[in-house]
C-alpha positions as a printed Julia matrix, in Angstrom:
425×3 Matrix{Float64}:
   0.0     0.02    0.0
   2.92    2.45    0.65
   3.8     2.11   -3.02
   0.19    3.48   -3.96
   0.51    6.26   -1.47
   3.73    7.25   -2.86
   2.2     7.64   -6.18
  -0.57    9.86   -4.85
   1.98   11.97   -3.07
   4.21   12.72   -6.18
   3.95   15.81   -8.04
   3.11   13.79  -11.17
  -0.11   12.59   -9.57
  -2.38   15.37  -10.64
  -1.02   15.1   -14.29
  -1.32   11.39  -14.09
  -4.96   11.71  -12.93
  -5.79   14.17  -15.84
  -3.9    11.9   -18.32
  -6.04    8.82  -16.83
  -9.15   10.76  -17.48
  -7.91   11.32  -21.14
  -7.05    7.7   -21.51
 -10.51    6.66  -20.16
 -12.11    9.09  -22.46
  -9.99    7.68  -25.49
 -10.95    4.15  -24.51
 -14.68    4.97  -24.04
 -14.61    6.88  -27.64
 -12.81    4.06  -28.98
 -15.46    1.54  -27.83
 -18.23    3.61  -29.15
 -16.5     3.76  -32.71
 -15.98    0.14  -32.43
 -19.65   -0.53  -32.0
 -20.37    1.9   -34.87
 -17.89   -0.02  -37.13
 -19.22   -3.5   -36.01
 -22.84   -2.33  -37.07
 -22.16   -0.36  -40.12
 -19.09   -2.02  -41.88
 -18.77   -5.7   -40.12
 -15.56   -7.87  -39.88
 -14.66   -7.16  -43.62
 -14.58   -3.39  -42.98
 -12.87   -3.9   -39.69
 -10.09   -5.63  -41.49
  -9.59   -2.68  -43.94
  -9.55   -0.17  -41.03
  -6.88   -2.21  -39.5
  -4.79   -2.15  -42.57
  -5.17    1.65  -42.97
  -4.19    2.2   -39.27
  -1.14    0.26  -39.64
  -0.2     2.09  -42.82
  -0.93    5.49  -41.06
   1.09    4.7   -37.89
   4.24    3.96  -40.19
   3.58    7.12  -42.25
   3.22    9.4   -39.36
   6.56    8.26  -37.85
   8.33    8.8   -41.13
   6.83   12.11  -41.55
   8.25   13.33  -38.37
  11.49   11.12  -38.62
  10.74    9.66  -35.16
  11.87   12.89  -33.66
   8.99   13.21  -31.06
  10.88   12.24  -27.92
  14.06   13.89  -28.88
  12.16   17.16  -29.42
  10.57   16.88  -26.02
  13.9    16.26  -24.36
  15.83   19.13  -26.16
  13.1    21.66  -25.87
  12.8    20.97  -22.06
  16.6    21.26  -21.68
  16.88   24.58  -23.59
  13.59   26.23  -22.49
  15.67   29.07  -20.92
  17.9    29.46  -23.7
  16.06   31.37  -26.42
  18.68   31.11  -29.08
  19.16   27.26  -28.59
  15.34   26.92  -28.48
  15.06   28.82  -31.74
  17.72   26.68  -33.28
  15.91   23.56  -32.39
  12.51   24.73  -33.42
  13.85   26.31  -36.67
  15.83   23.09  -37.58
  13.02   20.55  -36.86
  10.36   22.71  -38.46
  12.16   23.24  -41.87
  13.36   19.5   -41.99
   9.73   18.29  -41.33
   8.08   20.7   -43.61
  10.44   19.47  -46.36
  10.01   15.92  -45.67
   6.27   16.37  -45.36
   6.04   18.02  -48.81
   8.13   15.23  -50.46
   6.04   12.49  -48.74
   2.82   14.25  -49.83
   4.06   14.54  -53.46
   5.24   10.73  -53.52
   2.01    9.55  -51.96
  -0.2    11.46  -54.46
   1.62   10.18  -57.46
   1.73    6.6   -56.12
  -1.82    6.42  -54.69
  -2.75    3.55  -56.94
   0.1     1.5   -55.82
  -0.53    1.96  -52.1
  -4.32    1.26  -52.56
  -3.4    -1.99  -54.22
  -1.06   -2.92  -51.28
  -3.46   -1.8   -48.6
  -6.93   -2.57  -49.97
  -6.33   -4.91  -53.06
  -7.94   -4.41  -56.31
 -10.88   -2.24  -55.26
 -10.38    1.27  -56.68
 -13.15    2.7   -54.76
 -10.66    3.48  -51.87
  -8.16    5.21  -54.03
  -9.65    8.57  -52.97
  -8.48    7.84  -49.44
  -4.72    8.09  -50.34
  -5.35   11.21  -52.45
  -6.97   12.97  -49.46
  -4.13   11.61  -47.29
  -1.47   13.09  -49.53
  -3.09   16.61  -49.28
  -3.53   16.59  -45.44
  -0.22   14.86  -44.66
   1.69   18.13  -43.76
  -0.79   18.55  -41.09
   0.05   15.25  -39.64
   3.64   15.94  -39.05
   3.21   19.5   -37.92
   0.68   18.69  -35.23
   2.89   16.03  -33.86
   5.77   18.58  -33.91
   3.76   21.26  -32.07
   2.52   18.64  -29.46
   6.22   17.83  -28.69
   7.2    21.4   -28.28
   4.44   22.12  -25.94
   5.2    18.86  -23.91
   8.81   19.94  -23.81
   7.99   23.29  -22.52
   6.16   21.38  -19.43
   2.66   22.31  -20.46
   1.43   18.8   -19.68
  -2.05   19.85  -19.01
  -2.35   21.41  -22.49
  -0.92   18.34  -24.14
  -3.59   16.16  -22.57
  -6.37   18.79  -23.37
  -5.02   18.38  -27.02
  -5.47   14.69  -26.79
  -9.08   15.09  -25.38
 -10.16   17.49  -28.12
  -8.59   15.05  -30.8
 -10.44   12.21  -29.44
 -13.78   14.02  -29.43
 -13.22   15.3   -32.82
 -12.44   11.87  -34.02
 -15.62   10.47  -32.6
 -17.76   13.31  -34.23
 -16.11   12.62  -37.54
 -16.52    8.86  -37.3
 -20.22    9.09  -36.15
 -21.09   11.21  -39.35
 -18.84    9.71  -41.97
 -19.5     5.93  -40.91
 -23.22    6.27  -40.53
 -23.4     8.21  -43.95
 -20.79    6.53  -46.09
 -20.06    3.08  -44.34
 -16.71    1.74  -45.12
 -15.34    4.52  -47.06
 -16.56    6.79  -44.47
 -14.62    4.91  -41.72
 -11.46    5.12  -43.7
 -11.87    8.86  -44.46
 -12.48    9.53  -40.86
  -9.32    7.93  -39.86
  -7.38   10.0   -42.45
  -9.0    13.44  -41.71
  -9.2    13.61  -37.95
  -5.48   13.79  -37.24
  -5.14   16.57  -39.87
  -7.88   18.56  -38.1
  -5.77   18.48  -34.89
  -3.32   20.75  -36.56
  -5.49   23.82  -36.23
  -5.81   23.09  -32.56
  -2.05   22.56  -31.85
  -1.28   25.71  -34.0
  -3.5    27.8   -32.05
  -1.93   26.64  -28.85
   1.74   27.0   -30.09
   0.95   30.43  -31.09
  -0.05   31.36  -27.55
   2.96   29.89  -25.95
   5.77   31.12  -28.15
   4.64   33.16  -31.13
   5.87   30.41  -33.44
   6.47   32.44  -36.56
   8.67   35.0   -34.53
  10.88   32.27  -33.62
  11.7    30.74  -36.94
  14.85   32.21  -38.37
  16.3    30.32  -41.43
  19.9    31.38  -40.65
  19.63   29.37  -37.37
  19.28   25.92  -39.08
  21.82   23.72  -37.47
  22.63   20.1   -38.64
  24.16   19.45  -35.3
  20.53   19.2   -33.8
  19.63   16.74  -36.49
  22.51   14.57  -35.42
  21.64   14.66  -31.75
  17.87   13.54  -32.76
  19.09   10.64  -34.89
  19.22    8.05  -31.95
  15.71    8.7   -31.09
  14.8     8.72  -34.82
  16.34    5.16  -35.03
  14.44    3.78  -32.12
  10.98    5.17  -33.19
  11.37    4.04  -36.76
  12.11    0.46  -35.74
   9.05    0.2   -33.45
   6.48    2.42  -35.27
   7.56    1.62  -38.91
   8.58   -1.92  -38.98
   5.95   -3.05  -36.27
   2.86   -1.76  -38.21
   4.46   -3.27  -41.47
   4.69   -6.63  -39.94
   1.05   -6.48  -38.78
  -0.11   -5.25  -42.14
   1.85   -8.21  -43.73
   0.29  -10.69  -41.4
  -3.17   -9.24  -41.96
  -2.72   -9.45  -45.63
  -1.61  -13.09  -45.5
  -4.73  -13.87  -43.44
  -7.07  -12.01  -46.1
  -5.39  -14.05  -48.78
  -5.33  -17.51  -47.09
  -8.41  -17.37  -44.82
 -10.58  -14.51  -46.07
 -11.08  -10.99  -45.16
 -13.69  -11.79  -42.49
 -11.14  -13.74  -40.41
  -8.86  -10.93  -40.72
 -11.61   -8.69  -39.35
 -12.01  -11.03  -36.26
  -8.09  -10.46  -35.5
  -8.39   -6.83  -36.0
 -11.32   -6.79  -33.44
  -9.37   -8.69  -30.9
  -6.3    -6.36  -31.39
  -8.58   -3.32  -30.82
  -9.79   -4.74  -27.56
  -6.18   -5.45  -26.53
  -5.1    -2.0   -27.43
  -7.58   -0.44  -24.99
  -6.42   -2.15  -21.93
  -2.82   -1.88  -22.8
  -3.21    1.89  -22.71
  -3.33    1.83  -18.89
   0.05   -0.03  -18.69
   1.69    2.39  -20.99
   0.25    5.39  -19.15
   1.5     4.34  -15.65
   4.96    3.44  -17.27
   5.41    6.75  -19.14
   4.33    9.06  -16.27
   5.6     7.2   -13.25
   8.24    4.51  -14.01
   9.95    6.0   -16.96
  11.32    9.03  -15.04
  12.35    6.84  -12.18
  14.36    4.69  -14.5
  15.98    7.57  -16.18
  17.08    8.94  -12.83
  18.28    5.64  -11.39
  21.88    5.81  -10.69
  22.82    2.25  -10.19
  21.67   -1.34  -10.74
  20.23   -1.59   -7.14
  17.93    1.36   -7.75
  16.76   -0.04  -11.09
  16.21   -3.38   -9.53
  13.91   -1.94   -6.87
  11.98   -0.13   -9.67
  11.47   -3.34  -11.57
  10.31   -5.12   -8.37
   7.72   -2.48   -7.66
   6.37   -2.83  -11.17
   6.28   -6.62  -10.93
   4.93   -6.64   -7.26
   2.12   -4.0    -7.53
   1.29   -3.51  -11.19
   1.73   -6.73  -12.9
  -0.74   -8.7   -10.63
  -3.58   -5.96  -11.11
  -3.31   -6.51  -14.86
  -3.25  -10.36  -14.48
  -6.51  -10.0   -12.41
  -8.0    -7.69  -14.83
  -7.36   -9.93  -17.84
  -8.62  -12.8   -16.07
 -11.99  -11.0   -15.65
 -11.98   -9.97  -19.28
 -11.57  -13.61  -20.27
 -14.38  -14.92  -18.22
 -16.76  -12.15  -19.67
 -15.54  -12.36  -23.16
 -18.87  -13.25  -24.61
 -20.62  -10.38  -22.79
 -17.82   -8.01  -24.06
 -18.27   -9.01  -27.57
 -22.11   -8.72  -27.53
 -21.83   -5.49  -25.86
 -19.07   -3.75  -27.82
 -19.73   -5.26  -31.23
 -22.53   -7.67  -32.61
 -23.26  -11.32  -32.55
 -21.54  -11.48  -35.91
 -18.3   -11.16  -33.91
 -18.74  -13.99  -31.69
 -15.97  -15.97  -33.25
 -13.51  -13.4   -31.86
 -14.11  -15.14  -28.44
 -11.95  -18.11  -29.6
  -9.01  -15.8   -29.74
  -9.11  -14.35  -26.23
  -7.04  -16.95  -24.39
  -3.78  -16.7   -26.46
  -4.28  -13.06  -27.03
  -4.57  -12.26  -23.1
  -1.79  -14.8   -22.3
   0.45  -12.82  -24.86
  -0.58   -9.52  -23.39
   0.55  -10.56  -19.84
   4.0   -11.41  -21.1
   3.79   -8.17  -23.08
   2.97   -6.16  -19.92
   5.7    -8.0   -18.14
   8.32   -7.15  -20.62
   7.33   -3.31  -21.08
   9.19   -2.24  -18.17
  12.36   -3.79  -19.42
  11.9    -2.22  -22.94
  11.39    1.23  -21.24
  14.75    0.75  -19.42
  16.49    0.38  -22.8
  14.8     3.62  -23.91
  15.52    5.44  -20.6
  19.18    4.72  -20.82
  19.39    5.3   -24.61
  20.75    1.71  -25.39
  19.93    2.22  -29.13
  21.47   -0.94  -30.38
  19.93   -3.13  -27.9
  16.61   -1.75  -28.34
  16.69   -1.93  -32.28
  18.03   -5.55  -32.07
  15.44   -6.7   -29.5
  12.68   -5.09  -31.52
  13.71   -6.5   -34.96
  14.27   -9.94  -33.3
  10.72   -9.93  -31.82
   9.0    -8.84  -34.99
  10.76  -11.45  -37.05
   9.67  -14.14  -34.59
   6.07  -12.71  -34.57
   5.88  -12.7   -38.34
   7.33  -16.28  -39.03
   5.5   -17.82  -35.94
   2.24  -16.29  -37.02
   2.45  -17.63  -40.55
   3.56  -21.03  -39.29
   0.64  -21.42  -36.88
  -1.96  -20.03  -39.12
  -1.26  -22.95  -41.54
  -1.91  -25.24  -38.65
  -4.61  -23.65  -36.57
  -6.33  -21.0   -38.85
  -6.94  -17.52  -37.41
  -6.27  -18.84  -33.98
  -2.64  -19.37  -34.9
  -1.98  -15.68  -35.3
  -2.68  -15.14  -31.53
  -0.79  -18.35  -30.6
   2.23  -16.88  -32.52
   1.73  -13.53  -30.85
   1.82  -15.19  -27.25
   5.02  -17.15  -28.08
   6.7   -13.97  -29.4
   5.97  -11.97  -26.3
   7.11  -14.9   -24.14
  10.35  -15.15  -26.01
  10.86  -11.43  -26.0
  10.34  -11.25  -22.2
  12.79  -13.93  -21.76
  15.34  -12.32  -23.95
  15.02   -8.83  -22.1
  15.1   -10.67  -18.64
  18.49  -12.43  -19.72
  19.83   -9.08  -20.86
  18.96   -7.37  -17.51
  19.94  -10.52  -15.48
  22.91   -8.67  -13.77
  20.35   -6.08  -12.4
  18.12   -8.76  -10.94
  21.11  -10.11   -9.13
  21.81   -7.0    -7.34
């Protein structure tokens, strides 16, 4: 109980509480959106939505070069130095604007190719990529603005932006999905992040008078070099990860049918909702502590706190979810999605190992162990891909969650072995 009291007494608690409200709102909106998708587009449309989400995750990371965390770090460190802050903002802004422009042109000219890769031969969805190409600069700039606001320590404003973005996403989804079914669902995913640009631009102008800070002669390649390690880690997890999931889903569509792929996407969406709580408490409470830990003994104690107090809560929660899986599917989706209940056991088992390994992965990030982070991520993704394809041949759609569970188990063992010296402290 002392651990929980310590959390309440920290300066982070108010921010954490507000962030928890934001996460809860995001989950609630996500559940409403899932219900709308289930009713209006069914499993087939759910699979297409999953493909587009994976593609957008990769594209967004490329459009900001994976700089988000680095921007937060260097903005925070140079908040009091106006010239250095100007150099950082100017350098990153010019770079991201150039990258976004080139990506937009490339995506517009190759829209047919990406439509075929993501959605197959159906040209009905070609307009999605044309619109995406036009609004892509808004993606990168909104992420950039949020990172600056975060770096300036305006946590409440960052959380408020997330809340506004979630509400805008719900409104767009409600209108577009009910009016245009599957194409509307896809368009809502593309348009909503771009709309967030106007909110973030308004707030950044209030904080730092953005256009008065930009000075082209302050462009500094040294800053890009400093951001490169963050870029590498982000690109591996946010580009290669979604690419592997996209490849697996297309394999399922080809071998088992688009409906089966929709069942897996549904299971993945449910998993994403409760994993948000784990990532939130890690980022706002444990990550700062890991970053400040001076030796192996301090790090070990942080690990043990997590495994003693946080992991058991999630195990109990996931057990309840498994026991109520039929009720959950009927409530959040429709009877058409009941086959998803067959995927719960292995998905939840895999998520337990994932939650167990998360804090070890955060330690790699906290201490900027770039090589170890990249190698472990690539190793995990390769295992996930080949295990999924192997077990799909044997067990059908259930094979993909079996592969997921085994991948997370092996990933946990690898990280535990890597940090074995810490646990021996």
